[in-house]
N, C-alpha and C positions, 0 to 999 in steps of 0.2 A: 504494500500500500504506500502511495507517495506520502512523503513528509511535507505537510502543508503548513507547518508552523512558521509563521512569519512570511509566508509566500502570498503573492497576490491571488485572490480568488479568481479563477478562470473557468468560466462555464461554457461548455460546448453544447449548442442546441442542434440536433439533427432536424432540420426544418423542411420547408417546402409547402407548408400549409398556412392558411390565414391565422390559425391559432398560434402557430410558431412565431409568426411575425408580431402578433400582439404580445406574446410572451417575451420576445426580445425587447420590445419597446418598454414593457413593464419592468423588466430586470435592469435595463439601462437607467431608468428613472429611479428605481429603488436602491440600486447598488452602484453609485457613481464611481467608486474606487475599484470596482471589479472589471475584469475583461470579459465581455460577452461576445461570443463567436457563433454565428449561425452558419451551418453547412448546408449548401444546396446541391442537388444532383446535377444541375446545369442543363436541364431539358428545355427551360424557357430562356430565350435569348436575352430578353430585357425584363427581368423580374422586377416587381415593385420594390422601391427603396426599403431598406431594413435598418433598424437601429443597431448600433454596435458594429462589429466587424463581420464581414461576409467571406466565406470560403466556398469555392465552387468546384465541383467535380468529385469523382469517387475517391475512396481511400485505398482500394486494393485489397478488399477482403478484411477478415478479422485482424490479421497481423498488421495490415496497413493502418487500420483504425487504432489499434492498440499502440502502434508506434507513434502516431500523431498525438494521441493522448499523452504519452510519456514525453515526447519532444517538446510539446507546447505547454506542458505543465498544467494540463486540465485537472481541475479539482472536483468538478461535477459534470456529469453527462445527462442530457435530457433528450429523450426520444419523443419528438413531436412530429414525426413523419406522417405521410399519408397512410391510412390504415391498411392499404393493400401493398405497401412497400415492405413486404415481409422479410426480404433478405437483409436489408440494412438493420431492421429491428432485431433479427436473430444475431447479426454481427455485433450489435450494440451490447446485448446481454453477455456474449462471450468476451468481448473486449473489456467490458467493465469487470468481469471476473478475473481476467488476466492482469489487469492493471490495479485492481483494488479501488477503483474510482466509483463513488456512488452513482447509481443509475436511477433516474426518475422517468417513468413511462407516462406520457400524456397523450396517448392515442385516443382519439375521440370515439364515442359510442356510435354504433350503427343506427340508421333510421328505423323506426318501427312503423308498421302499416297502420294507417289511419282510416276511419270510415270514409268511403268513397274512393279509396285507392284501388286500382285494378292492377295488381302485381302478378307477374309470373316469376317466381324466384328460382334461380338456377345456381349451380355450383361452379360454373366455369364460363369463360367467354365462348368456348366452343359450343357449349350447350345453348348459350344465348343466341349464337348465330343460327343454330339448327332449328330453333323454335320460332324464328321469325316467319310469319305466314307469307306466301307468295304475293307479289304485287303490293307489298307494304311500302310505305314511305316512312323511313326510320331516321330519327335523330340519333346519331352515334355520339354520345357524350362520354368519350373515352380519350385516353392519352394517345398521342400520335403513334406510339410504338405498337398499339394494338389494332390499328385500322386494317392492316393487310390481311388479318385473319378472316375478314368478311368478304374478301375478293371473290370467293366461290359463289356468292349469292348474286348472280347476274339477273335474277328475277326480282330484285329489290332496289328501290331508289333510296340512296343514303344521303343524308345531309350531315356533313362532318363539320363540327366546330373546333377550331384550333386557335390558340393564342398567336402562334408564329406561323408564317407561310411554310408549307412543307418544302424541304430541300430538293426533293424529287417528286414527280407527279404521283398522286395517290393511285394505288393499285386497286381501284374499284371501277367496275364496268360502267356503272350509272350512279353519278353522285353530283352533289353541289357542295361547294366549300364556303363556309362562313368563318371569317376571321374576327376574333375578339374574345374577351373573357365572358363567362356566363353572366346573365343578367342578375342584378341584385334583388329583383322583385318578381313575383309571379306574373304581374302585368306585362313586364318586359318579355319574359319567357313565353307568355301566351301569344304575344304578337309574332314572335319568331315561329312558333308552332303553327299558327294560322297562316302566316305568309307562305310557308313551305308545304302546306297541306299535310302535315305530319300525322301519321296514323299510329305510330308506336315510338317509344323511346327505349334505347338500350343504354344502360349505365351500370355502374358498380355501386354497391351500398357503402359509400364512403363516409356517411355520417356528417355531422357538423352543419353549419348554416350556409357556408359559401356556395354550395351547389344545390341547395334544397329547393330553390325557387322553381326549378323545372319540375320537381315532384309535385309541388303545389299547383303549378299550371296544368300538369297532366290530370290531376285530380279535378280541377275546375272544369276541364274540357271533357272529362270522361275518357281519357286516352289510356290504353294499356301501357304499362312499363315492364320491360323485361329487365330484371335486376339481378346482378350477380351478388350472391351473399358472401359474406366474409367467413372464411374457414379458420377461426381463431383456435 
């Protein structure tokens, strides 16, 4: 275990979520003498500004994360990653064990079905792809790394929302691309769904408030949501 006597408090937040950004802001305000570092995976080219320091990119597995913790003098590790970012969460547990640094887990709770929700809950993106009915018009609310999985569904029109333009053309036979972050309100998401004549939404049960507006919009419109459940 690192000897933190007299050393500067240095907190590493494994981030990439709205909750992690708020946590960094709160810690910077509450602990002005501490060093607050937020680590991002780097999938978004221009992430929103964050309080404190920002580190971008992977660590190189458990040993890489443990090495960073030792070399940087991390005194506390906080896992505030996306709930589906399972590998980094597993690595965080092991790296904390190897280094003796305390680990705090702040992964948000999944959404729960509300009256009016029309959900088909599946266990994988492959299952989500397979249960989409023919001739559906689907909002794919997924990370860019998961889009190619749906290329085999040439009988479906996909609307893909991405924060950054794709570096290469999307491998989808029939699709429309919408650039921008998810809407903050159900009204904004409802306009998107109506404008593109969406009949279904495919997403993961990521929990939290940042992406919940589309769930509310689907409920208001009576649209089915094919939702990938978390396997915790």
